[in-house]
N, C-alpha and C positions, 0 to 999 in steps of 0.2 A: 282725414282720420276715419279709418274704416269702422272701428268699434271704440266708442269713447271710454268704456269701462273695461276694455280688454285687459289692461295692465293690472286691474283689480281682481279680474276672475281667472286669469290664466298665469300659472306660475312658469318661471324660466325653465326650460328643458332643452338642453344642448344635445348635439349628436353624441353618439356613444362609441365605443371601441370594441373590436373583438378582444378577447381575453389576452393577456400577456403570453400565456402558453401557446396560444395559437398563432399570434402574430410574429413570434420570434422564429417561427419556422420558414418565414419567407420575407421577401423585400417589397412586397405589394403594399398599396395603401390599405388600411385597416379600419377606416372610419365608417360607420353605420349611420347612413342618412336618415332623416325624417321622411315620412310618407307626406303626401300632398296636404292631407288634413292637419297633420301635426305642424307644418310649416305655416299654414294659414292661421292657426292658433297662435303660434309664436309671433308672427307678423302683426297680429291684432293688439299685441302688447304695446306696440310703439305709440307713444303719446303725442306725436306731432307736436312737439314742444314749440312754443312761441319763439324761443331762441334754440334751434337745434345744435346743441354743442357737438354732437356726433360729426356734423359737417366739418368743424374746425379740428376735431380730433383725427379726422381722416386726411392723410396727406393729399390724395386726389380729389377731395371735397366731394366724394359720393353723395348723391341726393337721397340719403338714406330713408327719411320718413316717406319719400315719394314712392320708392319702390316697395317699401313695406306695406304701404296701403294698396298698391297694385296687386301684390301677392295675396293680401287678404281678400281682395275683390276678385281673385282668380284670373287676373289679366296678366298672365306671365310673358307674353309677347311684348306688351308695352313695358313691363318691368324690366325685360332684358334690354330694350332700346334706351331706356333711362339709365341703366347701369353702364352701358357701353358708351354714353355720352361723356362720362368722366373717367373711365378706365379701360384701357384697350384689353387687358388681360385679367378680368375678375377671377377666372378659373385658377390663376397662380395665388392671388391674394387671398382667395376663399380657401386656400389650402395651407399657406405658410406665413400669412400676415399674423403678427401677434395681436391684432384687432385694438389699436388705440381708440378706435371709434366706440368700442364697448366700454372702455374705460371712462369715456367722455359722456356716455349715455346718462340722463338723468335718473333713470332707474338703478344706475349703479350706486347712487347715494345709499340706497338699502340693499346693495349687493344682488340686485336682480336685473342686470342689463338686458336688453333686448339681444337675442342671438343673432346679431348683425351679420357676422362672418359666415355662419351656416346658411343663412338665407341668401346671401350674396352668392355663395358657391352653388346653392341649388338652383338659383335663376339661370346661371350660365351653364350649368350641366344639363338642364332641361333644354336650354337653347340648342345645345349641340346634338342632343338626343333627337329633338324634333326636326332638325335640319334648318333651323332659322338662322343660324350664323353662316353667312355667305360672303365672298369677296366683295369688296366695295370698290370697283374698278373706276378711276376717274374718268369724266366725260371727255376731257381733253389733256394732252400733255404740255408742259410748259416749255419744254426744250432745255431746261436746266437739270443738272446733274449733281448728285450729292454723294459722298462716301462717308459711310458710318463705320467707325472702327470700334468693334466689339458687339457681340450679339447677346449680351445679358439683357435684363429687363429694360434698362435706360435705352440701350441702342435699339432694341426690338420695337420699343414704343415710339421713338423718334422716327425710325425708318417706316413704320406703318403710317404714321401721320403724313410724313412728307410724300410717301407714294400716293396716299389719297388725295393730296393736293396736286398731283400731276407731275411731279418731279421723278426723274430716273434715279432710283436709289440702289446703291451696292453696298452690302454689308460685308465687311471683312472680318473673319474669325480665325485666330491662330490655331484653335483646337480643331480636331476632326469633325465635330458636329456642332450645331448651332445651339445656343442656349446660356453660354457663359456660366456663372454661378448656378443658374437654374438647372443646367445639365449635369454639372460635375461637382458642384458644392452642396446640393440639397440631396439627401438620400432618397432612393425611390419609395421607401415606405412613407414619405411625406409628400412626394410629388412624382408620380409616374411619368415617364418621358413621352409617352404617347401624347400627354396633354400639350407638350411642347411642339411635338411634330405636326399635330393637326393645324396649330396657328401658323407654322411655317408654310403649310400647303395653301393656307388662306392668303398669306402675304405674297407668296410667289405668284399667286393668281392675280394679285393686286399690283404686280409689277416689280416687286422686290427681288433683287438678285443676291444670292448668298455665295460667298466664295470662302470655303472653309480650308483649313491647313494653310492659311496665308497670314504671316505675321508682319503687319506693317512695322516698318523700321528694321526688318531682318530680311524677310522674303520679298517685300515690296518696299521701296523708299517712300518717305513722305513727300519728296520732291516730284515723284511720279503721280502721286495723288493730286498734288496742287496743279500739275500740268493737265491732268485729264478730267478733273471734277471742278465744278464752280465753287463748292463748299465742302469742307471736311468737319465732321462731328466726331470728337474724341469721346468714346463711351466705354473705355476699356476696363473700368473697375479699379478697386483698390486691392492689388495683388501681391504687395510686398508684406509678408507675414512678420509679426513681431517675434524676434528671437528670444531665447531664454540664455541670458548672459551669466551662466554659472558653470563651474568646473565640471566637465563630463558631458557637456552639450554636444561634443562631436561624436560621441559613441553612436553606432549604427542603429540602436534601439530608441534613439530620441529622434522624433520625426514630426513635422508639421502636419496639422490637421487635414489640410486640403488635399495633401499626397494621399493620405489614408482614405479619405471619403471618395476622391476621384477614381482610385483604383477600383473600389467596389462598384461604383457606378458603371465603370467601363466592363467589369466582369458581368453585371446585369445585362449590359447591352449586348453581351455575346463576344466581346473581345477576348481573344486567347490570353493566357498569362503574360507572354513576353510583351504583347502590345499594352496590356493594362498596366504593366509594371516595368518601365524602362529602367528604373533604378533598382530592381529587385523587388519581388513580391513582399507585400507588407500587409500581414494578416494577425489578428488578435487570438486565433485559435490556440487554445491551451496555455494562454499567457495570462500573467497578472497585469492589468492595464491601468495605467494612471493618466487621466486626462487633466491637463492644467488649463484652467479657464472655465468660468462658470456660466458662459452665454449660450446661445443656441447652437453654435458650431460645436461646443464641448458636448452639449447634450446630444447632437447627431453622431458624435464619436462614440458616445455611451451606447446608443441604439445599435449602431453597426457593430461595435465590439461584441455586444451580447448575441446578436445574430451570427456572427462568426465562431461563437463558441468559447469566449474568454473564460478563465477561471475565476477572475474577480475583475471588477471595474470600480475604480475610486475617482471622483472628480474633486478637484481642488479649486478653491476660490480665495484670493487674496483678501477680499473685503470681508467684513463681518456678515454673519447670518442676517438676512433682512427679516423683518417682523412678519408674522403670518398674516397679518391684516393691517391694511394701511389706515391712516387717520384721514378720513374723507374730508373732514373740514379743513385740512391742511393741503391735501393733494387734488381733489376733484375740481375740475374735469380733466386735469393733466394725468399723464402716465405716472402711476405710482410706484415707489419703491416697496416691494413686498416679496415674499418667497414665492417662487413659481416652480411648480413641479410639473415637468413635461411627461409625456407618455413614455419616453425613453427611460426617465428616472424610475417610473412605475415598473418597468420590466427588470430592474435590478442594478443597483448602483449604491455605493457608499458616498455620501457627500460631506465634505470637510471645508468648513469656512475660516477665514482669518488664518490662513496658512502661507508661509513664505518658503519657497523651496531654496536650498542651500547647495545641494551637490548631487549630481548623478554618480552613482556608485557602479564600478565595473571596471574590468580590464579590457577584454576584447569586445564585450558588449554589456549593456546595462543590466545590472541585477537589482538595483534598488535606488531609492530616492530619499535623500536625507532632507528633513524639514524641520521648521520651528513654528510655533504658534506666535501670532502677533496680536497687538491691540492697538487701537487708534486713539490717541490722546491729542486733544485739540487740533485735529486734522492731520497729525503725523502719526506715522507708522512706528511702532516700537516692538521689538522682540520681547516675548515673555521669558524671564530667565528660568532654566531649568525645564523647558517645554519641548526640547528637541526630541524628534522621533524619526525612524526610518520605515519607509513603506517598501514592501517587496515589489519590485517592478521588472517585467521583462519587456515592456513596451511603453514609452511615455509619449503621449500626443500633445502637442503644443497647439492650444486654441485660444490664444490670447489677443486676438485681433490683428489688425494690420496697421502698417505705418503710413499706408497711402499707395498710389500707383507706383509700379516699377519705373525707374528712371531712364534704364538703358533702352536703346531702340527707338521706339516712337517718340518719347518725350524729348530725348537728346536731339533727334533729327528735326522735330517740329519746332524746337527753340522757344517754346511758349514759357511765359513767366509762371513761376509757382508761388503759392501763398506760404505763410510762415510755417504751415503744418505739412508742407511738402505736396499738396494737392495742385492741381492745375488751377490757376487763378482765373476767376470768372464769376460774374454776379447772377442773381436770379432774375434780372430784368431782361438782358439780352443773350446771356450765356456765351458772350464773345471772350475769346482769350486775347492775349496781347498780339497775336499774329492775325493779319487779315484774313477773313473768310474761314477761320478755323474756330469752332465752337467746342465746348466741352459740357458734358452733363453726367448725371449719376455719381457713382461712388469716386470716379476719377477726379471730379470736381469738388464734392462735398465730403469726401472721406466715407469709410465704411458705414453703411446705413441699411435700412429696410429695402426690401423689393418695392414696396408701395412708393417710398420716396423716390426710388429710380424711375418707376413709371411716371410719376409727377414730372420729374425733371426732364425726362425724355419728350414728354408731350409739350412742355413749355419751350424746351430748346427747338423742337420742330417748328413751333410758331415763329420764333425768332429767326431761324434760317430761312423760312418761307418769306417772311417779311423783308429780310435782307436781300434776297434774290429777286422779290417781285415788287417791292415797295409797299405792298399791303398784304395782309393775311386774313383768311376767313377761318383759319384754324382756331379751336378754343385753347385758352390757357388752363 
C-alpha cells in the first residue's frame, strides 16, 4: 500500500473528454488522459483491501492493488509486467470495458471508486510509448499446430497464449481485417484501430499467422482443418442478431446495428463506398434515427448517427428507466442496475424507457415507428391503455443483442453439440466441445458478453488446449 491515507486525502478524478461540439467533428478517440502526477495521486487512493473485491469483479482477475501500488511508486515497467500477467490486451479493456472492477471497489460504497480503468489504460499506453512491449518468442517449438477460428478478443488472446507456449498457430478470419468485434463492432471514437494493428505486429513476430477473408465452413472446410491441425479453437463470436418481429420489419430503412457500425468503420479505414457497403450505403445523414435497444451497441449507434449528421436520434428501451443511483446495501460489490449515461448520450439523444414497438410505418421505405408504453406488473409486461404514439423515423437501427453464433457453415460442418441457448456446448474447466480436439471459447460458447470476458475465456481455453496437446501446461488460467 503506497499511501495509507491516500483515499482520505485525494478525491476521485477520472479522465475527461473533449467537448461534444469538438468530438462530433471526427471519429477519433477524445479522452483526455491524466498526467503522471495525477495518475500517481489516483493510484494512491487504492486501500489495498484485506479482501480485494476488485479482483473478483474483474473477469481476468487483474491484480489491481498491486499495479496501483507500483504506479504510486513510479515503477511503471513493473506495473506493466504485472498487468500483462493476467490480461493480454489491457489497451482494449482500458478503453471499452465497463469496469465491473470499479463497481466492486470498496471505495464505491461511498461513490468514490479508484479510477482503475484509467490507470490500467495509462500503464499499457506508457508501455507502448516507451517501447517496453516486445514480442515474446518461445524458446522452442512444440511441433503441434492449432487453428483458431475468429480473430475477436477471445481468438486473439487464445492465439497469443498458444504461440507463446511454442505451438504453430493460424488464425482464420472471415472479414478482410483482423479484430472481429473490436475492428468492426466498436466505433473508432472508442477504439482507434491502430491499437489493434500494433498487437497484430507483435503476435506475428511471436509466430501467429493470420489468414483474413477466409471463412471456415465456406472458403475452407472444417474437415480440412481437422486434417491439417492438431486442434481447433472456435472463437467466432455471437453474430446472429435478434430480429424485430413486427409488421414493417422488411422495409429497407430497418437495419441491424452491426451493419451500420461496420460500414462506418470501413469508411474510416479508407474503404471506398462500394466496398464499405455491399448492400447499399447506410447513413444517418439528414435522417430521423430511432435506435431500438438500450445497451452499449445502441449507444454506439447514437454516437455514430450524430457524427454522420442525423436530424434527431431517439433511443428506445423496453425495460423501465433504472434508478439514478443504486442501493449499495443490496448491490455492492456486484454490478448494479442504475441509469448509465454514455459519452454518446451526452452528444445528443432522446431516451425513452418502457416502450414497446408495434409497427414500422411506410410503403417503399420506413417513415415512422408506432409504439406503446408498457409497465411491468409482477414481472410481466403490460401495455398501458391509451399510451400509443408514433415516432418519425427515416432509419431504424436494431441493437437488441444477439441470439448466439450463426449456425450455418462452421457449426454445421463441425457437428458440435449446442446448449439450450444455441451456443456451442462446453464448460469453463476444459473448454472442450462434443467433438474431439475441437474447443470453443468467448461469445460463441457463453453468448454475447464483454470483451474482458472474451479475453479471460481465450486465455483459459489456451491452457486447456496446451494441456490436451502436451499433457501438461505452464500457461496461466
